[in-house]
C-alpha positions as CSV (number, residue, x, y, z in Angstrom):
1,M,5.3,125.5,109.6
2,K,7.1,128.9,110.9
3,L,10.7,128.8,111.6
4,I,11.5,131.8,114.2
5,V,15.5,132.2,114.3
6,G,17.0,134.0,116.9
7,L,20.8,134.9,116.4
8,G,23.4,135.0,118.9
9,N,26.8,133.2,120.0
10,P,26.6,129.8,122.2
11,G,28.5,129.7,125.4
12,A,28.0,131.4,129.0
13,Q,30.5,133.9,128.4
14,Y,28.3,135.4,125.6
15,E,25.0,135.1,127.8
16,R,22.8,138.7,127.4
17,T,25.8,140.7,125.4
18,R,24.1,143.2,123.0
19,H,24.9,140.3,120.0
20,N,22.9,138.2,121.6
21,A,19.5,140.3,121.3
22,G,18.2,137.9,118.9
23,F,18.9,134.8,121.4
24,M,16.9,137.2,123.8
25,A,14.0,137.7,122.3
26,L,13.3,134.3,120.9
27,D,13.8,133.6,125.3
28,L,10.5,135.7,125.8
29,L,8.6,133.6,123.3
30,A,9.6,130.3,124.2
31,D,8.6,131.4,128.1
32,R,5.5,132.5,126.4
33,H,4.5,129.5,124.1
34,A,6.8,126.7,124.9
35,G,7.2,127.1,128.3
36,G,8.6,123.7,130.7
37,Q,9.8,122.3,127.2
38,I,13.0,120.5,127.2
39,P,15.0,121.8,123.9
40,K,15.7,119.4,121.5
41,S,19.2,119.7,119.4
42,R,18.4,119.3,115.4
43,F,19.9,121.5,112.9
44,S,22.7,122.4,114.9
45,A,20.7,124.1,117.1
46,M,18.3,124.3,119.9
47,T,14.7,124.1,119.0
48,L,11.3,123.8,120.8
49,D,8.0,122.8,119.5
50,A,5.3,126.0,119.8
51,L,1.8,127.1,118.8
52,I,1.6,130.8,118.5
53,G,-2.5,131.8,117.7
54,A,-3.2,129.2,114.7
55,Q,0.3,128.8,113.7
56,K,3.1,125.8,114.4
57,V,6.4,127.4,115.1
58,L,9.4,126.0,115.4
59,L,11.8,128.1,117.5
60,M,15.7,128.1,117.0
61,K,19.1,129.3,118.5
62,P,21.5,127.7,116.1
63,T,24.8,126.6,118.4
64,K,27.2,127.6,115.9
65,F,28.7,131.2,116.1
66,M,27.1,133.9,114.5
67,N,28.6,134.1,111.2
68,L,27.7,130.4,111.1
69,S,24.2,130.7,111.7
70,G,23.1,130.1,107.9
71,Q,24.0,126.4,108.6
72,S,21.1,125.9,110.9
73,V,18.2,128.1,108.8
74,G,19.3,126.2,105.6
75,E,18.7,123.0,107.4
76,A,15.6,123.3,109.0
77,V,14.7,125.3,105.5
78,R,15.5,122.3,103.4
79,F,13.7,119.9,105.9
80,Y,10.5,121.3,106.2
81,K,10.6,122.6,102.7
82,L,9.9,126.1,103.6
83,D,9.5,129.5,102.0
84,P,11.5,131.5,103.7
85,V,9.7,135.0,102.4
86,E,6.5,132.9,103.9
87,D,7.8,130.8,106.4
88,L,11.0,132.1,108.2
89,I,11.5,135.2,110.7
90,I,15.2,136.3,111.9
91,L,15.3,138.1,115.2
92,V,18.7,139.9,114.8
93,D,20.6,142.6,117.4
94,D,21.1,146.1,115.3
95,I,23.9,148.6,116.2
96,A,21.9,151.4,113.9
97,L,19.4,151.3,116.3
98,P,19.1,152.8,119.9
99,V,18.5,150.5,123.0
100,G,14.7,150.3,123.3
101,H,13.8,150.0,119.9
102,I,12.8,147.9,117.0
103,R,12.5,147.6,113.3
104,V,10.3,145.2,111.0
105,R,11.5,144.4,107.7
106,K,10.1,142.6,105.0
107,A,13.5,141.7,103.5
108,G,16.7,143.7,102.5
109,S,20.7,143.8,102.8
110,S,22.5,142.6,105.9
111,G,23.8,145.6,106.9
112,G,27.0,144.0,107.5
113,H,25.5,142.1,109.8
114,N,27.4,138.4,109.6
115,G,24.6,136.6,110.7
116,L,22.5,137.8,108.4
117,S,25.2,137.1,105.5
118,D,25.9,133.6,106.2
119,I,21.5,133.2,106.1
120,D,21.4,135.2,102.8
121,R,24.4,133.0,101.4
122,I,22.9,129.4,102.4
123,L,19.7,130.7,101.3
124,G,20.7,132.3,98.2
125,G,19.3,135.8,98.8
126,A,17.9,138.2,101.4
127,D,14.2,138.0,100.8
128,Y,12.9,136.7,104.3
129,P,11.4,139.0,107.4
130,R,13.4,140.4,110.5
131,V,12.8,142.1,113.6
132,R,15.9,144.0,114.3
133,I,17.0,145.0,117.9
134,G,18.5,147.9,118.7
135,V,21.8,147.6,120.8
136,G,23.1,151.2,120.5
137,N,25.6,153.2,118.3
138,V,28.9,152.0,118.6
139,P,30.7,154.9,120.8
140,K,33.9,156.5,119.8
141,F,37.1,155.3,120.9
142,V,35.5,151.7,121.3
143,S,35.7,148.8,118.4
144,Q,33.0,147.6,117.2
145,S,33.7,144.1,118.1
146,D,34.1,144.8,122.0
147,W,30.9,146.7,122.0
148,V,28.9,144.0,120.2
149,L,30.7,141.6,122.9
150,S,29.3,143.9,126.1
151,R,27.3,143.5,128.5
152,F,24.1,146.1,128.7
153,T,24.2,148.2,131.4
154,K,21.9,148.5,134.6
155,E,20.9,152.1,132.9
156,E,19.6,150.0,129.9
157,Y,17.7,147.2,131.3
158,E,14.4,149.0,131.6
159,D,15.0,149.9,127.7
160,V,16.1,146.4,126.8
161,D,12.8,144.7,128.5
162,R,10.8,147.0,126.5
163,S,12.7,146.2,123.2
164,L,12.3,142.4,123.7
165,K,8.9,142.8,124.5
166,A,8.5,144.5,121.6
167,A,10.5,142.2,119.2
168,A,7.9,139.3,120.9
169,D,5.1,141.1,120.1
170,A,5.9,142.0,116.4
171,T,6.7,138.1,115.7
172,E,3.3,137.1,116.9
173,C,1.6,140.3,114.5
174,I,3.5,139.0,111.7
175,L,2.6,135.3,112.3
176,D,-1.3,136.8,113.1
177,Q,-1.6,139.7,110.8
178,G,1.5,139.6,108.1
179,V,4.8,141.5,107.9
180,I,3.3,144.8,106.8
181,K,0.7,145.0,109.5
182,A,3.8,144.5,112.0
183,M,5.5,147.1,110.2
184,N,2.6,149.7,110.4
185,T,2.4,148.9,114.2
186,F,5.9,148.5,115.3
187,N,8.2,150.7,113.3
188,T,8.0,154.1,114.8
189,K,9.8,157.3,113.6
190,L,13.2,158.1,115.6
191,V,13.7,161.5,116.9
192,K,17.4,162.8,117.5
193,P,17.6,165.8,119.9
194,R,19.2,169.0,118.2
195,C,22.9,169.3,118.6
196,E,24.0,172.3,120.3
197,S,24.3,174.3,116.9
198,K,20.6,173.8,116.3
199,E,21.7,172.8,112.9
200,V,18.7,169.9,111.6
201,I,20.1,166.4,110.8
202,S,18.5,165.5,107.6
203,K,19.0,161.9,107.5
204,Q,18.6,159.4,110.9
205,P,20.6,156.5,111.3
206,D,16.9,154.4,111.4
207,Q,16.0,156.0,108.2
208,Q,18.8,154.7,106.4
209,S,17.4,152.4,103.2
210,D,19.0,148.8,102.7
211,S,21.1,149.9,100.1
212,D,22.4,152.6,102.2
213,R,23.5,150.5,104.8
214,E,24.4,147.8,102.3
215,N,27.3,150.3,100.8
216,K,28.9,151.4,104.2
217,P,28.7,147.5,105.6
218,Q,28.9,147.4,109.5
219,E,30.7,144.2,110.5
220,N,29.0,142.8,113.5
221,I,32.6,140.7,114.8
222,S,33.8,139.9,118.0
223,T,37.3,139.0,119.1
224,P,37.1,136.8,122.2
225,E,39.6,136.3,124.5
226,G,41.2,133.2,125.7
227,A,43.4,130.4,124.5
228,N,41.5,129.8,121.3
229,K,41.2,133.6,120.4
230,N,42.8,133.1,117.2
231,M,40.2,130.7,116.2
232,E,37.1,132.1,117.7
233,K,37.6,135.7,116.1
234,N,37.1,134.4,112.9
235,N,34.0,132.4,114.2
236,V,32.0,135.0,116.4
237,N,30.4,137.5,114.4
């Protein structure tokens, strides 16, 4: 049994927000491999059973807020007696990557992402594969919470669709040929345009090591509005 988890926040108000890119990629896998099935409520999540290639897979979308994602993952890992290194794949949004790009990682730090941080806490480590889906760097004068809870623009739709397809393809590749093959196939080098002064930027955001990202955390938090704002503020992460 393999466990594939898409990260996001439950509820219609968060559908197709940048923070729900993991949900969106998981939906694409569900369309490909579990079409017509009715999701089951298990492990504080909505789940679908699927067969991807020769692998029996459980597709999972946690039904708790982002920073409580570890509860669902932990329950499923313990129930099926899974080894996170070999049996778990997390699909997650990444503000360090441009829209339209993905990165496959064998393991690594959370990079300040509270969903990954909670999974690390529950599992007792970060040694599990993840597919990071670019949602774009936070613009100047925009708070990170507002950015990750914003929806993709119409101009970004084509790039978003490309990255979601790549994330689904990369996940299938991990299952079929292993994470190293997927990294070699899908991790392309990003080239940023030169600035007006023609100075060469020596280090691209996608080339940051996991240790670099850990030293400069980027908390993917949110500040939803409404009557329950104060309660949700601490949970939608």
